[in-house]
Structure formats: C-alpha cells, structure tokens
C-alpha positions as a Markdown table, in Angstrom:
| # | Residue | x | y | z |
|---|---|---|---|---|
| 1 | Met | -39.2 | 10.6 | 51.4 |
| 2 | Glu | -35.4 | 10.8 | 51.9 |
| 3 | Val | -33.2 | 8.0 | 50.7 |
| 4 | Glu | -29.5 | 7.2 | 51.1 |
| 5 | Arg | -27.1 | 8.0 | 48.2 |
| 6 | His | -25.7 | 5.1 | 46.4 |
| 7 | Asn | -22.7 | 4.4 | 44.2 |
| 8 | Lys | -24.4 | 2.6 | 41.4 |
| 9 | Thr | -23.4 | 3.3 | 37.8 |
| 10 | Pro | -26.1 | 4.1 | 35.3 |
| 11 | Leu | -25.6 | 0.7 | 33.7 |
| 12 | Glu | -26.3 | -1.0 | 37.1 |
| 13 | Ile | -29.4 | 1.1 | 37.5 |
| 14 | Glu | -30.7 | 0.2 | 34.0 |
| 15 | Arg | -30.1 | -3.5 | 34.7 |
| 16 | Ser | -32.2 | -3.5 | 37.8 |
| 17 | Ile | -35.3 | -2.1 | 35.9 |
| 18 | Pro | -37.4 | -4.7 | 34.0 |
| 19 | Gly | -36.8 | -4.4 | 30.3 |
| 20 | Ala | -40.5 | -5.1 | 29.5 |
| 21 | Leu | -41.5 | -1.7 | 31.1 |
| 22 | Pro | -42.2 | 1.1 | 28.6 |
| 23 | Ala | -39.2 | 3.3 | 27.9 |
| 24 | Arg | -40.8 | 6.3 | 29.6 |
| 25 | Ala | -41.3 | 4.4 | 32.8 |
| 26 | Arg | -37.7 | 2.9 | 32.7 |
| 27 | Asn | -36.2 | 6.3 | 32.1 |
| 28 | Asn | -38.1 | 8.0 | 34.8 |
| 29 | Ile | -37.3 | 5.3 | 37.4 |
| 30 | Gly | -33.6 | 5.6 | 36.4 |
| 31 | Trp | -33.7 | 9.3 | 37.0 |
| 32 | Ala | -35.4 | 8.9 | 40.3 |
| 33 | Ile | -32.7 | 6.5 | 41.4 |
| 34 | Arg | -29.9 | 8.8 | 40.1 |
| 35 | Asp | -31.4 | 11.8 | 41.9 |
| 36 | Ala | -31.8 | 9.9 | 45.2 |
| 37 | Arg | -35.6 | 10.1 | 45.2 |
| 38 | Leu | -35.6 | 6.3 | 45.1 |
| 39 | Ala | -33.0 | 4.0 | 46.7 |
| 40 | Gln | -33.7 | 0.9 | 44.6 |
| 41 | Val | -36.3 | -0.4 | 42.2 |
| 42 | Asp | -38.0 | -2.7 | 44.7 |
| 43 | Asp | -38.9 | 0.3 | 46.9 |
| 44 | Leu | -41.7 | 1.0 | 44.4 |
| 45 | Arg | -43.7 | -1.9 | 46.0 |
| 46 | Ala | -43.8 | 0.0 | 49.4 |
| 47 | Met | -44.8 | 3.4 | 47.9 |
| 48 | Thr | -48.3 | 4.6 | 47.5 |
| 49 | Asp | -49.6 | 5.6 | 44.0 |
| 50 | Gly | -49.3 | 9.3 | 45.0 |
| 51 | Gln | -45.7 | 8.9 | 46.1 |
| 52 | Ile | -44.8 | 7.2 | 42.9 |
| 53 | Met | -46.5 | 9.8 | 40.7 |
| 54 | Thr | -44.5 | 12.6 | 42.3 |
| 55 | Ser | -41.2 | 10.9 | 43.0 |
| 56 | Val | -40.7 | 9.1 | 39.6 |
| 57 | Arg | -40.1 | 11.9 | 37.1 |
| 58 | Ser | -37.5 | 13.0 | 34.7 |
| 59 | Ala | -34.6 | 15.1 | 35.7 |
| 60 | Gly | -35.4 | 18.8 | 36.1 |
| 61 | Arg | -39.1 | 18.2 | 35.9 |
| 62 | Thr | -41.6 | 19.2 | 38.6 |
| 63 | Gln | -44.5 | 17.2 | 37.2 |
| 64 | Gly | -44.5 | 13.5 | 37.9 |
| 65 | Ile | -45.7 | 10.6 | 35.8 |
| 66 | Gly | -49.3 | 10.1 | 34.8 |
| 67 | Arg | -51.9 | 7.4 | 35.5 |
| 68 | Ile | -51.1 | 5.4 | 32.4 |
| 69 | Thr | -47.3 | 5.2 | 33.2 |
| 70 | Leu | -48.2 | 4.5 | 36.9 |
| 71 | Ala | -50.4 | 1.6 | 35.7 |
| 72 | Arg | -47.5 | 0.1 | 33.7 |
| 73 | Ile | -45.2 | 0.4 | 36.7 |
| 74 | Arg | -47.8 | -1.2 | 39.0 |
| 75 | Asp | -48.0 | -4.2 | 36.6 |
| 76 | Phe | -44.4 | -5.0 | 37.5 |
| 77 | Phe | -44.3 | -3.6 | 41.1 |
| 78 | Pro | -47.7 | -4.3 | 42.8 |
| 79 | Val | -48.3 | -2.9 | 46.3 |
| 80 | Asn | -47.0 | -5.2 | 49.0 |
| 81 | Ala | -49.9 | -6.7 | 50.9 |
C-alpha cells in the first residue's frame, strides 16, 4: 500500500491520533504516518486487520502490532461498512 508523502509535523500527527488509545498504539500509528505507510489516521478504517498488523509498527521494526493492540485500534477505528 503506497501512500503520498505529507508535510505534517510530529505535533500535528500526534494531535490527529485519539489520546485515549494506549501509548503503544499511538506511537506505532505516528511512526506509520511519518514513514509514509499510512497517509492519515482515518485510513485505518479502510484497511483490513492484516494490513494494519503489518503497516502499523515502530520505526526500524519488521514485526507489526499484535492482536491486543489491533483490538484497541479497532475500538476507535472500526471497519467502514
């Protein structure tokens, strides 16, 4: 999934992520946006669980998030019906 680069500052990225999400999920979403694996936070609604688990990860990591963190993300960003 290729996304366009953006010119958002880290502060703007952090403000677009819900504060009630666990820190690990917020950080990983922020890194995914900075590394252009994700264009904006709302794109999570259109992604499958598998795409989220591999795309949303910390910088320099090859392993994505786990099922628990995915469940927390899906609480805030359910799949678009």
